DOKESE-330059 format. One line per field, with one value per residue: residue in one letter; residue number from 1; x, y, z of N, C-alpha, C in turn. Coordinates in steps of 0.2 Angstrom, whole numbers. Each point is the difference from the previous one (the first is absolute). Layout:
REM DOKESE-330059
residuo: (A; ...)
num: (NUM; ...)
nX: (X; ...)
nY: (Y; ...)
nZ: (Z; ...)
caX: (X; ...)
caY: (Y; ...)
caZ: (Z; ...)
cX: (X; ...)
cY: (Y; ...)
cZ: (Z; ...)
***
This chain:
REM DOKESE-330059
residuo: (M; A; I; S; N; V; A; S; V; T; P; A; D; A; D; L; L; Q; S; I; A; S; A; A; A; E; G; K; L; D; P; E; E; A; I; K; A; L; E; A; E; V; A; A; L; E; A; V; K; P; P; E; K; P; Q; R; L; T; S; A; L; I; A; Q; R; C; V; E; A; T; E; L; A; R; L; S; Q; D; D; V; A; Q; R; V; L; G; L; T; R; L; R; L; D; R; L; R; L; D; S; M; D; G; L; D; V; C; N; G; A; T; H; V; M; L; Q; H; N; M; L; R; E; I; E; D; L; T; F; F; N; K; L; Q; Y; L; V; V; S; H; N; Q; L; E; T; L; S; G; L; T; H; L; K; S; L; Q; Y; L; D; A; T; Y; N; R; I; E; M; A; D; P; K; A; L; P; T; E; L; M; A; L; E; L; T; G; N; P; C; A; D; R; R; D; Y; R; T; T; L; L; E; A; L; P; E; L; L; W; L; D; D; V; R; V; S; A; K; E; R; G; L; E; E; H; E; E; D; E; E; G; E; E; G; E; D; E; D; E; D; E; E; D; E; D; E; D; E; D; E; D; D; E; D; E; Q; Q; E; A; A; G; A; G; S; T; G; E; V; P; S; M; F; L; S; G; A; K; A; A; I; A; A; E; L; A; Q; V; D; S; L; L; E; H; A; G; S; P; D; L; T; T; Q; L; P; P; P; P; P; A; A; E; V; S; S; E; P; D; I; A; S; D; P; A; A; L; Y; N; K; A; L; E; A; Y; G; V; N; K; D; V; E; S; T; Q; A; K; V; R; A; I; H; E; R; V; R; A; R; R; E; E; L; Q; R; L; E; A; A; R; E; E)
num: (1; 2; 3; 4; 5; 6; 7; 8; 9; 10; 11; 12; 13; 14; 15; 16; 17; 18; 19; 20; 21; 22; 23; 24; 25; 26; 27; 28; 29; 30; 31; 32; 33; 34; 35; 36; 37; 38; 39; 40; 41; 42; 43; 44; 45; 46; 47; 48; 49; 50; 51; 52; 53; 54; 55; 56; 57; 58; 59; 60; 61; 62; 63; 64; 65; 66; 67; 68; 69; 70; 71; 72; 73; 74; 75; 76; 77; 78; 79; 80; 81; 82; 83; 84; 85; 86; 87; 88; 89; 90; 91; 92; 93; 94; 95; 96; 97; 98; 99; 100; 101; 102; 103; 104; 105; 106; 107; 108; 109; 110; 111; 112; 113; 114; 115; 116; 117; 118; 119; 120; 121; 122; 123; 124; 125; 126; 127; 128; 129; 130; 131; 132; 133; 134; 135; 136; 137; 138; 139; 140; 141; 142; 143; 144; 145; 146; 147; 148; 149; 150; 151; 152; 153; 154; 155; 156; 157; 158; 159; 160; 161; 162; 163; 164; 165; 166; 167; 168; 169; 170; 171; 172; 173; 174; 175; 176; 177; 178; 179; 180; 181; 182; 183; 184; 185; 186; 187; 188; 189; 190; 191; 192; 193; 194; 195; 196; 197; 198; 199; 200; 201; 202; 203; 204; 205; 206; 207; 208; 209; 210; 211; 212; 213; 214; 215; 216; 217; 218; 219; 220; 221; 222; 223; 224; 225; 226; 227; 228; 229; 230; 231; 232; 233; 234; 235; 236; 237; 238; 239; 240; 241; 242; 243; 244; 245; 246; 247; 248; 249; 250; 251; 252; 253; 254; 255; 256; 257; 258; 259; 260; 261; 262; 263; 264; 265; 266; 267; 268; 269; 270; 271; 272; 273; 274; 275; 276; 277; 278; 279; 280; 281; 282; 283; 284; 285; 286; 287; 288; 289; 290; 291; 292; 293; 294; 295; 296; 297; 298; 299; 300; 301; 302; 303; 304; 305; 306; 307; 308; 309; 310; 311; 312; 313; 314; 315; 316; 317; 318; 319; 320; 321; 322; 323; 324; 325; 326; 327; 328; 329; 330; 331; 332; 333; 334; 335; 336; 337; 338; 339; 340; 341; 342; 343; 344; 345; 346; 347; 348; 349; 350; 351; 352; 353; 354; 355; 356; 357; 358; 359; 360; 361; 362; 363; 364)
nX: (-254; 0; 5; -4; -4; 6; -3; -3; 3; 5; 5; 2; -9; 2; 6; -3; -3; 5; 0; -5; -2; 6; -1; -4; 3; 4; -6; 3; -3; -4; -2; -6; 4; 3; -5; -3; 5; -1; -6; 3; 3; -5; -5; 4; 3; -5; -2; 3; 2; 1; 8; -2; 3; 6; -2; 4; 1; -4; 1; -1; 4; 6; -1; 0; 3; 1; 0; -5; -4; -4; 5; 1; -8; 1; 5; 3; 3; 2; -7; 0; 6; -2; -5; 3; 3; -4; -1; -4; -7; 2; -6; 5; -6; 2; 8; 1; 1; 6; -1; 1; 4; 1; -1; 4; -4; -3; 5; -6; -2; -5; -2; 3; -6; 6; -4; 2; 7; 7; 0; 8; -2; 1; -3; 3; 0; 7; -3; -2; 0; -7; 3; -6; -4; 1; -3; 5; -7; -1; 6; 6; -3; 6; 3; 0; 0; 6; 2; 5; -1; -6; 3; -3; 4; -8; -4; -1; -4; 6; -4; 1; 8; 6; 1; 4; 3; -4; 4; 1; 5; -7; -2; -6; 4; -2; 2; -7; -3; 0; -1; 1; -6; 2; 3; 7; 1; -9; 2; 6; 4; 6; -4; -8; 4; 4; -7; -2; 5; 1; -5; -1; 1; 3; -8; -1; -1; -1; 0; 5; -6; 4; -1; -2; -3; -2; -4; -3; -5; -4; 7; 2; -6; 1; 5; -4; -7; 4; 5; -7; -5; 5; 2; -4; 2; 7; -4; -5; 6; 3; -6; -1; 7; -2; -5; 3; 5; -4; -4; 6; 2; -7; -2; 9; -4; -8; 4; 6; -6; -1; 7; 0; -8; 5; -1; -2; 4; 4; -5; -4; 6; 2; -6; -2; 4; -3; -7; 0; 4; -3; -4; 2; 3; -5; -3; 5; -3; -5; -1; 2; -3; -2; -4; -7; -1; -2; 5; 1; 1; 0; -6; -3; 1; -7; -4; 5; -8; -5; 4; -6; -1; -5; -2; -6; 1; 3; -8; -2; 7; -7; -3; 3; 3; -6; -1; 7; -3; -5; 5; 4; -8; 4; -6; 1; 4; 0; -2; -3; 3; -3; -2; -2; 0; -5; -6; 3; -2; -6; 0; 3; -5; -5; 2; -2; -6; -4; 4; -4; -5; 1; 4; -5; -5; 1; 1; -6)
nY: (272; -4; 4; -1; 3; 5; -1; -8; 4; -6; -2; -8; 1; 0; -2; -5; -1; 2; -4; -7; 2; 0; -5; -1; 1; 1; -3; -4; -2; -3; 1; 0; 4; 3; -1; 2; 4; 3; -1; 0; 4; 1; 0; 3; 6; 0; 1; 3; -8; -3; -2; -8; -4; -2; -5; -1; -4; -1; -5; 3; 4; -3; -3; 6; 2; -3; 0; -4; 7; -5; 0; 7; 0; -4; 3; -2; 6; -5; -1; 6; 1; -5; 3; 5; -6; -1; 6; -2; 1; 6; 1; 3; 2; 6; -4; 5; -7; 2; -7; -8; 4; -5; 3; -3; 1; 4; -3; 0; 7; 0; 4; 5; 2; 7; 1; 5; 0; 0; -4; -2; -5; -5; -3; -2; -1; 1; -2; 3; -7; 1; 6; 1; 2; 6; 4; 2; -1; 7; 0; 1; -7; -2; -7; -3; -4; -6; 0; 1; -2; 1; -8; 1; 6; 1; 5; 6; 3; 3; 0; 6; 1; -1; -4; 2; -5; -3; -1; -5; 2; 4; -3; -7; -5; -6; 6; 0; 5; 7; 3; 7; 0; 6; -5; 3; -6; -1; 4; -4; 2; -3; 2; -2; 4; 6; -1; 3; 4; 0; 0; -5; -1; 7; 0; 3; 5; 3; -6; 0; -6; -4; 5; -3; 6; 3; -2; 5; -2; 7; 4; -1; 2; 6; 1; -2; 2; 6; -2; -4; 6; 0; -1; 1; 7; 1; -5; 5; 4; -3; 0; 5; 1; -5; 2; 8; -3; 1; 7; 6; 0; 2; 6; 2; -5; 5; 6; -6; 0; 7; 2; -1; 1; 1; -5; 8; -6; 2; 0; 0; 5; 3; -3; -2; 7; 1; -2; 2; 5; 0; 2; 6; 4; -2; 2; 5; 0; 0; 3; 3; 0; -1; 4; -4; 4; 2; 7; -4; -3; 7; 0; -1; 4; 3; 0; 7; 0; -1; 5; 2; 3; 0; 3; -2; -7; 0; 4; -7; 3; 3; 1; 3; 2; 2; 3; 3; 4; 3; 3; 3; 0; 6; 3; -7; -2; 7; -2; -3; 7; 1; -2; 2; 6; -3; -1; 8; 2; -3; 1; 8; -2; -2; 5; 4; -3; 1; 6; 4; -3; 4; 5; 0; -2; 5; 3; -1)
nZ: (309; 4; 2; 6; -5; -2; 7; -3; -2; -3; 4; -3; -1; 7; -3; -3; 8; 2; -4; 1; 9; -2; -4; 6; 6; -5; 1; -3; 3; -4; 5; -6; -7; 2; 4; -5; -3; 7; 1; -5; 4; 5; -3; -2; 7; 3; -4; 2; -3; 6; -2; -4; 5; -2; -2; 6; -4; 4; 5; 6; -5; -2; 5; 4; -8; 3; 8; -1; 1; -4; -2; 0; 1; -3; -3; 3; 5; 0; -1; 0; 3; 0; 1; 1; 5; 1; 0; -5; 3; -1; 3; -4; -5; -2; 3; -6; -4; 1; 2; -2; 6; 1; -8; 1; 5; -6; -1; 4; 0; -3; 4; -1; 4; -1; -3; -5; 1; 5; -5; 0; 0; -8; 3; 3; -6; 3; 4; -4; 0; 2; 3; -1; 4; 0; 5; -4; -4; -2; -2; 2; -5; 1; 0; -4; 7; 1; -5; -3; 6; -2; -2; 7; 3; 0; 5; -2; 6; -4; -2; -4; -4; 3; -4; -1; 3; -7; 5; -6; 0; 1; -6; 2; -4; 5; 0; 0; 3; -2; 5; -6; 0; -3; -4; 2; 1; 1; 1; -1; -6; 3; 6; -5; -3; 7; 5; -7; -2; 8; -2; -2; 3; -1; 3; 5; -3; 5; -1; -2; -2; 1; -6; -7; -2; 6; 2; -6; 2; -2; 1; 8; 1; -1; 3; 4; -2; -1; 3; 1; -3; -1; 5; 5; -2; 6; 6; 0; 0; 7; 4; -5; 4; 6; 0; -2; 4; 4; -5; 2; 6; 1; -2; 4; 4; -4; 1; 8; 3; -5; 2; 4; 1; 4; 7; 2; 4; 4; 4; -7; -3; 5; 3; -8; -1; 5; -3; -3; 2; 5; -6; -5; 6; 0; -6; 3; 4; -4; -3; 5; 1; -6; 1; -2; -5; 4; -5; -6; 8; 1; 2; -8; 2; 2; -5; -4; 1; -7; 0; 2; -8; 2; -5; 2; 0; -7; -1; 4; 4; 2; -7; -3; 5; 1; -5; -2; 5; -2; -6; 5; 0; 3; -3; -3; 2; 3; 7; -5; 0; 7; -1; -6; 4; 4; -5; -3; 8; 1; -8; 2; 5; -5; -6; 6; 3; -5; -4; 5; -2; -5; 5; 5; -4; -3; 7; 2)
caX: (3; 2; 8; -2; -2; 6; 4; 6; 3; 6; 6; 4; -1; 0; 2; -5; -6; 4; 3; -5; -1; 3; -2; -9; 2; 0; -2; 3; -5; -7; -2; -3; 3; 7; -3; -3; 8; 2; -5; 1; 7; -2; -4; 5; 6; -7; -2; 8; 0; 8; 2; -1; 4; 1; -4; 4; -2; 2; -4; -6; -3; -1; -6; -6; -2; 2; -5; -7; 0; -2; 5; 4; -2; 0; 8; 5; 8; 4; -3; -2; 7; -1; -7; 2; 4; -3; -3; 2; 0; 4; -3; 2; 0; -3; 3; 5; 6; 6; 6; -2; 4; -4; 0; 4; -5; -6; 4; -5; -6; 0; -4; 2; -4; 3; -4; -2; 3; 4; 7; 5; 4; -1; 6; -2; -2; 5; -2; -6; 1; -5; -5; -2; -4; 2; -4; 1; -1; 0; 6; 5; 8; 4; 5; 0; 5; -4; -7; 5; -1; -4; -1; -7; -3; 0; -4; 4; -4; 4; -4; -3; 2; 6; 2; 3; 3; -1; 5; -4; 3; -2; -7; 2; -3; -8; -6; -3; -2; 3; -6; 4; -5; 1; 8; 2; 4; -5; -2; 6; -1; 3; -1; -1; 3; 5; -1; -3; 5; 3; -5; 0; -6; -8; -4; -4; 2; -6; -6; 0; 3; 8; -1; 5; 3; 4; 6; 4; -1; -4; 3; 4; -5; 0; 8; 0; -5; 4; 7; -2; -1; 6; 2; -5; 0; 4; -2; -3; 6; 2; -4; 0; 4; -1; -9; 2; 4; -5; -2; 6; 3; -5; 0; 3; -2; -2; 4; 3; -5; -5; 5; 5; -3; 2; -4; 3; 1; 7; -4; 1; 6; 5; -1; 1; 7; 3; -4; 4; 6; -1; 0; 8; 6; -2; 2; 7; 4; -3; 4; 8; -2; 0; -7; -2; -2; -7; -4; -4; -4; -1; -5; 2; -3; -6; 3; -3; -3; 2; -2; -3; 4; -6; 3; -1; 5; 7; 1; 0; 5; -2; -4; 5; 0; -6; 0; 3; -2; -4; 3; 5; -5; 0; -5; -6; 1; 4; 0; 4; 6; 5; -1; 8; 8; 0; 2; 6; 7; 1; 4; 5; 2; 0; 6; 6; 2; 1; 6; 5; -1; 4; 6; 2; 1; 9; 5; 2)
caY: (-7; 4; -2; -4; -10; -3; 0; -6; -1; 0; 9; 0; 5; 9; 5; 2; 4; 7; 3; 3; 6; 7; 2; 2; 5; 5; -1; -4; -6; 2; -3; -7; -5; -2; -3; -6; -4; -3; -6; -4; -2; -4; -6; -5; -4; -3; -6; -4; -6; 1; -7; -5; -2; -4; -5; -6; -7; -9; -7; 2; 6; -7; -3; 5; -1; -7; -4; 0; 1; -6; -4; 1; 0; -6; -2; 2; 3; -6; -4; 8; -1; -6; 2; 5; -2; -4; 4; 3; 8; 4; 5; 5; 6; 7; -1; 7; -4; 4; -4; -4; -2; -3; -5; -6; -6; -3; -1; -6; 2; 0; 6; 7; 5; 5; 4; 5; 1; 5; -5; 5; -8; -6; -3; -5; -4; -5; -8; 0; -2; -2; 6; 2; 8; 5; 9; 6; 5; 6; 0; 5; -3; 4; -2; -7; -4; -5; -4; -6; -7; -2; -1; -3; 5; -1; 7; 4; 7; 5; 9; 4; -1; 4; -3; 4; -5; -6; -4; -4; -5; -1; -3; -7; 0; -4; 5; 0; 3; 6; 5; 3; 6; 6; 4; 6; -5; -2; 7; -1; -2; -6; -4; -7; -4; -4; -5; -6; -4; -3; -3; -1; -4; 3; 0; 7; 7; 6; -4; 1; -6; 2; -2; -4; 5; 3; -9; -1; -7; -2; 0; -5; -6; 1; -4; -8; 1; 0; -5; -4; 1; 1; -5; -2; 0; -4; -7; -4; 0; -5; -7; 2; -3; -6; -3; -3; -4; -9; -2; -4; -6; -4; 0; -5; -7; -3; -1; -2; -6; -2; -1; -6; -5; -5; 0; 3; -1; -1; -6; -7; -3; -2; -8; -3; 0; -3; -7; -2; -3; -5; -8; -2; -3; -6; -4; 0; -4; -8; -1; -3; -5; -4; -1; 3; 7; 1; 6; -2; -4; 4; 1; 9; 6; 1; 5; 7; 4; 6; 7; 5; 6; 4; 7; 3; -2; 4; 8; 1; -4; -4; -6; -6; -1; -3; -7; -2; -5; -5; -4; -8; -4; 2; 3; -3; -4; 0; -6; -2; 3; -3; -8; -3; 1; -5; -5; 0; 2; -7; -5; 2; -2; -6; -2; 0; -7; -8; 1; -4; -6; -4; 2; -6; -6; 0; 0; -9)
caZ: (3; 6; 1; 3; -3; -1; 7; 0; -5; 7; 0; -5; -4; 1; -6; -6; 0; 0; -9; -1; 5; 0; -7; 0; 4; -3; -6; -6; 2; 2; 9; 0; -3; 4; 4; -5; -1; 6; 1; -4; 0; 6; -1; -3; 4; 5; -6; -1; 6; 4; -3; 5; 2; -4; 4; 0; -2; 3; -2; 4; -4; -5; 2; 0; -4; -6; -1; 2; 8; 6; -1; 4; 8; 4; 0; 6; -2; -2; -6; -4; -1; -5; -6; -5; -5; -3; -2; -8; -4; 4; -3; 6; -4; 5; 8; 4; 2; -1; -1; -4; 6; 5; -5; -2; 3; -7; -6; -6; -3; -8; -2; 3; -2; 2; -5; 7; 7; 1; 0; -3; -2; 0; 7; 3; -3; -2; -1; -2; -5; -3; -2; -6; 0; 2; -1; 4; -4; 6; 5; -1; -3; -4; -4; 0; 2; 5; -5; -7; 2; -1; -5; -1; 0; -7; -1; 4; -3; 5; -6; 4; 5; -4; -4; -5; -4; 1; -3; 0; 6; 8; -1; -2; -8; -3; 4; -7; 0; 3; 2; 4; -3; 7; 3; -3; -5; -7; -8; -3; -7; -1; 6; -1; -3; 6; 4; -2; -1; 6; 4; -6; 3; 3; -4; 1; 4; 3; -3; -8; -3; -5; -6; -3; -3; 4; -2; -6; 0; -9; -7; -1; -2; -8; -3; 0; -4; -7; 0; -1; -7; -6; 2; -7; -7; -5; 0; -6; -6; 1; -4; -6; -5; 2; -5; -7; 1; 0; -9; -7; 0; -3; -8; -5; 1; -3; -6; -1; 0; -6; -6; 0; -1; 5; 4; 3; 7; 4; 5; -2; -3; 5; 4; -6; -3; 7; 1; -7; 3; 5; -4; -4; 5; 5; -4; -3; 6; -1; -5; 2; 4; -2; 0; -4; 1; 2; -1; -3; 2; 2; -5; -2; 1; -2; -6; 2; -4; -2; 5; -5; 0; -1; 6; 6; 4; 0; 4; 9; 2; 8; 0; -3; 7; 2; -7; 0; 6; -3; -4; 2; 5; 5; 3; -1; 6; 2; 3; -5; -2; 8; -2; -3; 2; 5; -4; -3; 5; 4; -5; -1; 7; -3; -3; 3; 6; -5; -2; 6; 1; -6; 1; 8; -4; -4; 2; 0)
cX: (7; 6; 0; 2; 9; 3; 6; 4; 9; 4; 2; -2; -2; 2; -3; -6; 2; 0; -8; -3; 2; 0; -7; 1; 4; -3; 2; -4; -7; 0; -4; 4; 7; -4; -2; 7; 4; -4; 1; 8; 1; -1; 3; 6; -5; 0; 9; -1; 8; 0; -2; 5; 1; -1; 6; -4; 1; -4; -7; -6; -3; -6; -5; -2; 0; -5; -7; -1; -5; 6; 6; 0; 1; 6; 5; 6; 3; -3; -1; 7; 0; -3; 6; 7; -4; -5; 4; -2; 0; -5; 1; 1; -3; -2; 7; 7; 6; 4; -2; 3; -6; -4; 2; -1; -2; 4; -2; -3; 0; -3; 0; -2; 1; -3; -2; 3; 5; 6; 4; 5; -2; 5; -2; -3; 5; -3; -8; 2; -6; -6; -1; -2; 3; -2; 3; -3; -1; 4; 3; 8; 2; 3; -3; 5; -4; -3; 4; 0; -5; -4; -8; -6; -4; -4; 3; -2; 2; -5; 0; 7; 6; 4; 5; 3; -1; 5; 0; 7; 1; -7; 5; -2; -5; -6; -6; -4; 3; -5; 7; -4; 0; 7; 2; 4; -4; 2; 7; -2; 0; -4; -1; 5; 5; -1; -2; 6; 3; -4; -3; -9; -6; -4; -4; 5; -3; -8; -2; 5; 9; -2; 5; 7; 6; 7; 4; -2; -5; 6; 3; -5; -2; 5; 0; -4; 3; 4; -6; -2; 6; 1; -10; 1; 6; -1; -5; 3; 3; -5; -1; 4; 2; -2; 5; 5; -2; -3; 5; 1; -6; 2; 7; 2; -4; 2; 4; -3; -1; 5; 3; -6; -1; -5; 3; -3; 6; 0; 0; 4; 3; -1; 1; 8; 4; 0; 5; 7; 1; -1; 5; 3; -3; 2; 6; 3; -5; 7; 7; -2; -2; -8; -2; -4; -8; -4; -8; -6; -6; -7; 2; -2; -5; 2; -2; -4; 4; -2; -3; 4; -7; 3; -2; 5; 6; 2; -1; 3; -2; -5; 6; 5; -4; 0; 6; 3; -7; 3; 3; -4; 2; -6; -4; 0; 7; 4; 3; 6; 4; 0; 6; 5; 3; 5; 7; 4; 0; 3; 8; 3; 1; 7; 8; 1; 4; 7; 5; 1; 3; 7; 1; 1; 7; 3; 1; 2)
cY: (3; -5; -7; -8; -2; 0; -4; 1; 2; 5; 1; 5; 7; 4; 0; 4; 8; 3; 3; 4; 6; 3; 1; 7; 5; 1; -3; -7; 1; -5; -6; -6; -2; -5; -8; -4; -3; -7; -4; -3; -5; -6; -5; -4; -6; -6; -5; -3; 1; -8; -3; -2; -8; -8; -8; -7; -5; -4; 1; 4; -6; -2; 1; 2; -6; -7; 1; 2; -6; -6; 3; 0; -7; -2; 1; 2; -3; -3; 7; 0; -7; 2; 5; -3; -5; 4; 1; 6; 5; 8; 8; 6; 5; 0; 5; -2; 5; -5; -6; -7; -6; -7; -5; -6; -4; -2; -7; 2; 1; 7; 3; 9; 4; 7; 8; 0; 5; -3; 7; -5; -7; -3; -9; -6; -7; -8; 0; -4; -3; 6; 0; 5; 6; 4; 5; 8; 7; 0; 6; -2; 7; -6; -9; -4; -4; -6; -6; -5; -2; -2; -5; 8; 0; 7; 5; 6; 7; 6; 5; 1; 9; -2; 4; -6; -8; -5; -6; -6; -1; -5; -6; 1; -4; 6; -2; 5; 7; 6; 7; 7; 5; 1; 3; -4; -1; 5; 1; -2; -7; -5; -6; -4; -5; -4; -8; -4; -2; -6; -6; -5; 5; 1; 5; 5; 5; -2; 1; -6; 1; -5; -5; 5; 2; -8; -2; -9; 0; -1; -8; -7; 0; -2; -8; -1; -2; -5; -6; 1; -3; -11; -6; 0; -6; -6; 1; 1; -7; -4; 0; -3; -6; -3; 0; -4; -7; 0; -3; -8; -7; -1; -3; -5; -2; 0; -4; -7; -1; -1; -9; -7; -4; 4; 6; -1; -1; -6; -8; 0; -1; -5; -3; -1; -6; -8; -2; -1; -5; -8; -2; -2; -9; -4; -2; -5; -8; -3; 0; -7; -7; -1; 4; 8; -2; 4; -1; -5; 7; 4; 7; 6; 2; 4; 5; 3; 7; 7; 3; 5; 6; 7; 2; -1; 2; 6; 0; -5; -6; -5; -5; -4; -8; -7; -4; -8; -7; -7; -5; 0; 2; 4; -7; -3; 0; -6; -5; 0; -2; -8; 0; 2; -3; -9; -2; -1; -9; -5; 2; -3; -9; -3; 1; -5; -5; 2; -2; -9; -3; 0; -5; -7; 0; -1; -10; -3)
cZ: (5; 3; 2; -5; -1; 6; 0; -4; 5; 0; -6; -6; 2; -3; -5; 3; 2; -5; -3; 1; -3; -8; 0; 2; -5; -8; -5; 1; 3; 7; -2; -4; 5; 5; -4; -3; 6; 0; -7; 1; 6; -2; -7; 3; 3; -7; -1; 6; 1; -4; 5; 1; -3; 5; -2; -2; 4; -1; 0; -4; -8; 2; -1; -6; -5; 3; 3; 9; 2; -1; 5; 8; 2; -1; 5; -4; -5; -6; -3; -4; -5; -4; -4; -3; -9; -7; -7; -3; 7; -2; 7; -1; 8; 6; 1; -1; -4; -2; 1; 6; 1; -4; 0; 6; -5; -4; -5; -3; -8; -2; 7; -2; 6; -3; 9; 3; -2; -2; -4; -4; 4; 5; 3; -5; -1; 0; -2; -9; -2; -3; -7; -4; 6; -3; 7; -2; 7; 5; 1; -3; -6; -4; 1; 2; 3; -4; -4; 3; 3; -5; -4; -2; -9; -1; 6; -1; 5; -1; 8; 8; -3; -3; -4; -7; 2; -3; -2; 4; 7; 0; -2; -6; 0; 2; -6; 2; 6; -1; 3; -3; 9; 1; -6; -7; -5; -2; -2; -6; 0; 2; -2; -7; 2; 1; -4; -4; 4; 4; -6; 2; 3; -6; 0; 3; -1; 0; -8; -3; -4; -6; -2; -4; 4; 2; -5; -4; -7; -5; 0; -2; -8; -4; 1; -5; -7; 0; 1; -6; -3; 3; -6; -8; -2; 1; -8; -7; -1; -4; -5; -5; 1; -6; -6; -2; -1; -5; -3; 2; -3; -8; -2; 3; -4; -9; -4; 0; -8; -4; 2; 1; 8; 6; 5; 7; 1; 3; -3; -5; 5; 2; -6; 3; 8; 0; -7; 2; 5; -3; -2; 5; 1; -7; -3; 6; 0; -7; -1; 6; -4; -2; -6; 0; 3; 0; -4; 1; 4; -5; -1; 2; -5; -7; 3; -4; -3; 2; -8; 0; -2; 2; 4; 6; 1; 2; 6; 1; 6; -5; -4; 6; 1; -7; 3; 9; -2; -5; 6; 6; 7; 3; 1; 8; 7; 3; -7; -4; 6; -3; -4; 1; 6; -3; -3; 3; 1; -5; 2; 6; 0; -3; 4; 4; -7; -1; 9; 2; -7; 1; 5; -6; -2; 4; 4; -4)
***
């Protein structure tokens, strides 16, 4: 293999060539091996591409990437500017951008994709109040910044950058999905726990769903279920106690009715006492006025039927109560009972009017 095969070596590699030639002349290195080593070095140098020059973001570049070519061809320069201002989805990946300067003309955007660029920081998003989706993966970011004011941001993809520390304070608390895989910060022990504690709305972290256990909700739910169970037990105990008290009251009423032989009805006894008192008052007034006692003119109340003292009724308070109501004729006809009460009130009213007439005649 001839030396001419590596004749394209630059002057910067002359020292390396000289050292290889000297080693071959002194017998320290086989000439063929020296040539192969030199050719490999030259091939490696030629394979390395020169660094690409960063590109500046302009309205024309944004329009070129985000507006259809057929539509763009029909628009004037002013129309292009207006079209760029109204864009909501920006696809600006792989443009060799080392800065976000110039992006502010599209501050109404909801989706911005800037992956595979040369960005070193997140900037110029001050007025992006509607931004929901931001992708800055495969850049050269070392920190997360300029994001806390983005209250509408729900998804952030900053994978494969150089972020050493994921500061939760640099992120909006409304964030629902976060991707940081491929950054040094993702290898930290407390990485996931720290972010979940600071971001209460986060549902996905590095494409892994946030579980209820990570949020500490399982224990809370178990505690609530235990408290609900205790409350139900207490309610059941209270109901049992109320039923026992009701049973005791019924038994006491039945025992009192059986011992006195009277009807166990507070309503009937109270109504009878009130009517008797009212009649007595009217009779007293009539007697004072010199009118004969009209109490004897009222039809006598129906005789009370004898309450059976059969063992099955005495042992059942409800049956005893119903039997007493039947004895007084209450269950036979409710309207009849109400009519009797109205008749009594009418007689009382008539007596009062008669008393007033007697007093008026007496004064004359």
